[in-house]
C-alpha positions as a printed NumPy array, in Angstrom:
array([[-19.311,  24.059, -71.058],
       [-17.239,  20.901, -70.546],
       [-14.177,  20.121, -72.59 ],
       [-12.621,  16.752, -73.414],
       [-10.066,  17.368, -70.656],
       [-12.811,  16.987, -68.062],
       [-13.056,  13.262, -68.904],
       [ -9.363,  12.595, -68.229],
       [ -8.761,   9.784, -65.727],
       [ -5.393,   9.018, -64.141],
       [ -4.054,   5.483, -64.433],
       [ -2.87 ,   3.624, -61.327],
       [  0.616,   3.218, -62.866],
       [  2.646,   4.789, -65.655],
       [  5.76 ,   3.441, -67.394],
       [  8.551,   6.032, -67.424],
       [ 11.317,   3.547, -68.281],
       [ 11.957,   5.283, -71.608],
       [ 11.46 ,   8.783, -70.257],
       [ 14.162,  11.419, -70.575],
       [ 15.258,  12.993, -67.292],
       [ 15.287,  16.782, -67.335],
       [ 13.628,  17.077, -70.736],
       [ 11.4  ,  19.951, -69.661],
       [ 13.774,  21.413, -67.073],
       [ 14.785,  24.978, -67.738],
       [ 17.297,  26.521, -65.372],
       [ 16.337,  29.843, -63.844],
       [ 18.07 ,  32.779, -65.456],
       [ 18.682,  36.036, -63.639],
       [ 19.102,  39.358, -65.361],
       [ 22.084,  41.361, -64.056],
       [ 24.179,  44.303, -65.126],
       [ 27.854,  43.574, -65.708],
       [ 30.585,  45.745, -67.168],
       [ 33.016,  44.024, -69.506],
       [ 35.801,  45.328, -71.724],
       [ 34.844,  45.916, -75.359],
       [ 37.448,  43.474, -76.668],
       [ 36.058,  40.651, -74.498],
       [ 32.507,  41.27 , -75.702],
       [ 33.603,  41.463, -79.345],
       [ 35.583,  38.23 , -79.047],
       [ 32.613,  36.341, -77.583],
       [ 30.178,  37.83 , -80.089],
       [ 32.442,  36.781, -82.979],
       [ 32.928,  33.27 , -81.612],
       [ 29.197,  32.944, -80.888],
       [ 28.36 ,  34.055, -84.417],
       [ 30.708,  31.395, -85.843],
       [ 29.123,  28.706, -83.649],
       [ 25.6  ,  30.058, -84.306],
       [ 24.727,  30.441, -80.624],
       [ 24.104,  33.465, -78.428],
       [ 27.154,  35.238, -77.047],
       [ 25.664,  35.309, -73.553],
       [ 25.18 ,  31.532, -73.741],
       [ 28.818,  31.19 , -74.762],
       [ 29.98 ,  33.431, -71.908],
       [ 27.83 ,  31.468, -69.468],
       [ 29.447,  28.221, -70.656],
       [ 32.922,  29.713, -70.249],
       [ 32.121,  30.813, -66.705],
       [ 30.747,  27.359, -65.853],
       [ 33.889,  25.737, -67.251],
       [ 36.049,  28.049, -65.151],
       [ 34.04 ,  27.23 , -62.017],
       [ 34.382,  23.475, -62.632],
       [ 38.124,  23.803, -63.284],
       [ 38.523,  25.839, -60.106],
       [ 36.562,  23.294, -58.064],
       [ 38.589,  20.421, -59.482],
       [ 41.87 ,  22.189, -58.654],
       [ 40.686,  22.81 , -55.088],
       [ 39.884,  19.103, -54.646],
       [ 43.34 ,  18.054, -55.845],
       [ 45.053,  20.721, -53.773],
       [ 46.598,  22.656, -56.668]])
């Protein structure tokens, strides 16, 4: 049985001038085990709840920010 998708023909050219780069990109996540102090977890869970985002997402953002700050300080020689 053939579906309508079988009749699909590619055009010679497509216009992506109004396309959005990275729209369907999803970074790879890796599951790990990490031990953190209770007070750190509670603080991030509270802050995440206030911002209505996941606490792990918030922790990930904080780690990224730290990495970028560290890299910037290394470039300037601090």
